[in-house]
C-alpha positions, 0 to 999 in steps of 0.5 A: 497468526492472522495475516492482514490483506492489502485491502485492510485499513490501518489506523495509527494506533494499530501501526504504533502498537503491534498486538500479539497476533503479529508475533512470529512462530519462534516465540519472539514478540515480532514487533521488529518484523511487524514494523518491517512488514508495515513499512514495506506495505506503506512503500508499496501502497504509496508507489501504487498511488503515484503510479495510478495518478500518473496513468490517470493524468496521461489518460486525461491529457490524451483525451483532452489533446486528441478529443478521443479516448486514446490510452496509449502511453 
């Protein structure tokens, strides 16, 4: 079984049609577990993007208001 890392890009065809390499070792097709993994991965990536955007916005505001590179929250 191949495990996809967090840097692997997904497209809609891979997400909607899980292949046999997403199968579980007990012999089932693994589509439910694969979809659950994909949904968790999507939630985590969206959370990471929101966190990155909020940190970037804070840093930009800090630089613009103080005219110094203060990255304190």
